[in-house]
N, C-alpha and C positions, 0 to 999 in steps of 0.2 A: 525420581522427580515426577510429581503429579500436577504441580501448579505452573502456569505459563502466563507471562504478560506479553500482550500483542499490541503493537502501535501501528497506525496507518497515518500517513502524512503526505499531502501534495506540497512539495517544497518550492514550487515556482522557480525551478532551476537555480536556486540559491542567489537570486537577484530580484529585488523588488523596488521598481520605480525610484522615487527620491531617496529611498533607504539604501540604494546601491547594493553592495555585496552583503548578503545575509547568511551565506553558507557557514561562515565562521561562528556566528552566534547560533545558527541552527545546530551545529555540532554540540555546543554546550547545552542547548535546550534539550536535545535528544538524550544526552547523558543524564540530565536531571529527571526526565520522564522515566528513563530506564527502558525496559522492554527486552524480552528474550528474542523476539523476532519482530523486525521493523519492516513494514511495507511502505515504500517510498514511490511517489509518482513525480513526474517532471524532474528527474535526476539528470543533471548535465554531465554527459560523458566527456565532451570536449567543447570548448568555446574559445576559438582563436581570438575573437574580438575582445572578450573580457580578460583573457590572459594578457593581451597587449595593453589594455586600458588600465587594469587595476594591479598595483604592486602586490596586494595581499590576496589576489585570486589564487586558489590552490593549484599547484602544478601537477596534480594527479586527478583522475576521475572522481567526481563527487562521492560516489558510493564507497570508494576506497578511502577517501579523506574522512568521511563520516564514520566509517567502521573502525578506523585505526585505533589500536590499543583498547578497544571496548568490545567489538564483535569479532569473533574469530573467523567467520566466513561470510561470503556474500555472493550475490549473482546480479547481473545487470543485463536487461533486455533493451537493446538499441532499437528505438521505434522511428523517431523523426531524424532524418539525415539531411543536412543542408551544407552549403559551401563553408559556413563558419564553424560547423561542428555537428554534434548530434546529442539527443537526449532520449530518455525512455524511463522505464520502471526499474526499481532496484529492491532487493531484499537483503537485509542484514540479519545475521543469525549468531547466537551464542553457541550454537551446535553445528556440527558438520553438515554442509550441503552435499548430499551424495549424488544428486542428479538434478539437472535443470534444463528447461527448454523455453524458448521465447516464440510466441505465435503472433504473426501480424494479423490484426483484426481491423485494419483500416478500411473505411467505407468510402473514403474520398481522398483525393490528393491534397485537400485543404487541411485535413487532420490525419496525422499518422498516429495510430494507437496500437497497443500491444497487450498481450496476456503473458505474464511471466509465471511459470510453474516450477516450483522447487520441491524436491523430496529432501526432508531434513531428518537426521537421525538423532533423536533425543535420548538422553541416558535412560537405560532400563526399559525403554518402550519396545514391545515385541514387533511393532511394525513402524514404517516410516510415517512421519507427519507430512501431509501434502499441503502446500501453501500456494495459493494462486493470487497474484497481484495484478490488478487491471485498472485501466483508465478508459472509460467509455466516452463516446462522442457527445457533442452538444445537441444534436438533432435527434428527435424521438425515433425516426426511421432508422437512423444509424445505430442507435442503442438497441433497438429491437433485433436487428441482424447480428449485432455483436453479442447480445445475450444468447442468441441461437448458436453462435459459434462456441460460446462458453459451455452451453449444455452438451453439445456434441463432444467437446474436448473432455469434459468431466466424465462422460459416459465411456469414452474410449481409453482414458489414461489414469483414472483414479478409481481404485476398487471401492465399491459402495461401503464396505465394512471399515475402510481406512479413516483415521481422524483427518479432518479437512478444515482449512481456514481459507475463505475467499474474502479478500479485503481490497480496498482501494477507493478511487474516486469514480463513483457510478454516474455522476451528473444526473441523478434520478430524482429531480424535484417532484415528479408526479407519484413517486413511491410505488412503482409497479413491480420492482424486482423481487421483493420479499415473498409474496405468495407463490410465485413460480419456483423460486429456489427452495422454499420450504416444502412444497408439495412434491417436487421432482427429486430432490436430493437430500431432504431432511435437514436442510441448513436453516439455522435460526440466527437472526441478526441480534448482536449482543445488546445494543441499546434498546431495541424493541422488547427484549426479554426483561430488562431491568426497569424501563421507564414507559413502555408501551408504544414508543415511536423511535425512528432513527434520530440521531443527534443533529442539531443545527450546527453546521460547520463552516458555512460560507455566507458572507465574507467574514474573515477572522475578526475584524474590528467590531462588528455587530452581527453575529451569526443569525441568519434568517432561513437559509435554504438547507435542506437535509440531503447533502450530496455524497458524503463519505460514509462507508459502511464497513462493518466487521461481521461476516457471516461465519458461523462455526457449526461443526458436526462432531459428535463424540466428546463434547465438553459440557460442563456446567459453568454458567457465567456467574462469577462471584462479585465483580465490581466493574464499573465503567467510569470513564472520566473524559472531559473535554479540556484541551490545552490550547487556549487561543494565542499564547505568546505574551511577551511583555506589553503591558498597558493595552491589552486587548488587540494586539496585532503587531505589525512591523517586521515579521520574519517571513511570512507568506500570506497569500490571500485566503488560504484555508487554515482552519484550526486543526491541530493534531487530535486524534482520538486514540484512547487506549482501553483495553479490556483485560481483566484478570480472569483466567480460566482454570478450571480443575478438570483434569482428564477423567473421563468416565471409562472405567475398565470393565470389559465384558467378562462374565464368569461362566 
C-alpha cells in the first residue's frame, strides 16, 4: 500500500446550536469522505447532559461510535474534563494502532488542549507511520508555547526518518506554523503544496479563516479537498479537510 487518504475535522462535540445532535449525520458524512486515517478534534467522550436530553444521543464515546464498522482501530486523548463529562482529540484508523500517547498542552484553565500521538502499522511499510493530532489555543501566546511543546515532543518521540503526519485545528489565522514546521522537521502543509496557502476552513458556512492543517513528511501530496458539509454547514462550525498522499520510499 503506497496511497493514503487523510482527513482532519473539528466536529464540535457532535452538537451544533439549533441543529442539535449532529454526530449521527457526522458519521455518515465521514463515511462519504472516506479516509484511511481520520484526525478528529472536540470529540465528546462522555456527556451526561446530552445523554439525558436526547434519545438519539449515542450511548458510547463518539470516537467509538464514529469508527464502528468502518475503521478497525482508534485512540482517544481526553483533554477537557468537567462534571458533565469530557472531550478531547481522536484518531480513527483503517490499520492497527500499535502505540499511542496523549500529552496535556493546556496553557490555561480556561482551555484544556491536548496532543494525541499514534504509531500506526500500515501494510507492507518497513516502519510505523507517526500521526500527531492537536488542537491549539485561541490566544497567540498560548499557541506559541504549545508549538514549542510540539517541537520538543517530535524531537524526543518521532525518528526524523519516519513518515509523519501532523494535523488538526491549529487556530493559526496568522499562518505562522508552516515555516517553523518546514524548517525544523521537513513538514509540508498539504494545501500549501497544492494551492499555495492553507485551506479556508472556518466558519463552515462561509469559510474565511485558515485554521485547520494537514502537515506531512515522507509523502507526495496528490490531491486535497474541503468538505463544508450539507448546504455549506450544519454539522460543525469547521469544514473537514482531506488529502490524498503517496508514500515516498527511500532507496
